[in-house]
N, C-alpha and C positions, 0 to 999 in steps of 0.2 A: 375542548380538551378538559378532562376532569382535573380536579385540584390535586389528586394524588399523582397524576401524570406530570403536571407542572413541577411538583415537588421533586419527583424522581429525576426529571430532566435537569432541574437546578442542581441537585446533588451530584449528578454525573458530570455536569460542567465544572463544578467546583473541584471534583477529584481530578479531572483532566488538566485543570490549570495548575494543580500542585505537582504534577509530574515534571521531572527535569528533562533536559534535551535527550538523554539516552534512555528514557522510558522508565526510570526508577523514581520512586517516591522519596522525598527527602526524609531523613531521620530527625525528627524534632524532639524525641524523647530524652535524649541526653544519656549520660552514664547513670545508671540506677543501682549499681551494686557496690560492694566494698572492694577495696584494692587487696587487702589481706584479710583472710578469714580470722575472726577473733575466736579463740577457744577458751577464754577465761570463764570462770564461774559467773561473773557479773554479766558478761555478754550472753551466755546461755540462759540465765535467769530472765534477762531483758527480752530475749527472743521468745521464751516460754510465756511470759506475761503478754507479749504482743499477740501470740497465737490464741491465748485464752480470751483476750478481749475481742479478737476477730470472730471467734466461735460464738461468744456471748452475743455479739451484734447480729450474727446470722440467726441465732435462735430467737432473738427479740424481733427481728424482721419477719421471721416465719410466723411467730405468734400474732403479730399485727395483721399479716396477710390472711391467716386462717384462724379466726377466733373460736369457731365451733370446735375444730380439732384440738386446739389448745385447751379449751374448757373440758373436753372429753378426756384428754390425757391427764389433766390435773385431777379430775374426779376419779379416774381409774387408779391413779397412784394413791390418792387418799383412801379409797376403799381397800386397796391392797395393804396399806399401812394399818388400817383399822382391823382387817382380818388377821394380820400378823400379830398385832397387839393383843387381840382377843385370844388367839391360840397360845401366846406366851403367858397370858394371865390365867387361862384355864389350866395350863400345864404346871404352873407354879402354885396353884391353889392347894390348900390343905386337903388331904385325903380323908380326914375325919368327917363322918356323916352328921355329927351332932351340930346343930345350928347355934346352940347357946354357948358354945365354947369360944 
């Protein structure tokens, strides 16, 4: 028997041991929500900060998983910024053709 089959058999036996007499699995997670929803500004700001931190963590994890794509995206944004800066500089330049002025 292969090692993956032994592992699968072990996992299935562990799952079957956790079932109760009526066939349902026990709920070990506990209560994870709030009793009353908070609507204060502080609670909403705290929630927003939590969501921003979660998103930043996901972006950082993606950057670690895909370094080539991250580098390409950073280079593309840099080139776009350079092009926009160049266009703004050219558009705000003096229209006078004399170079010595």
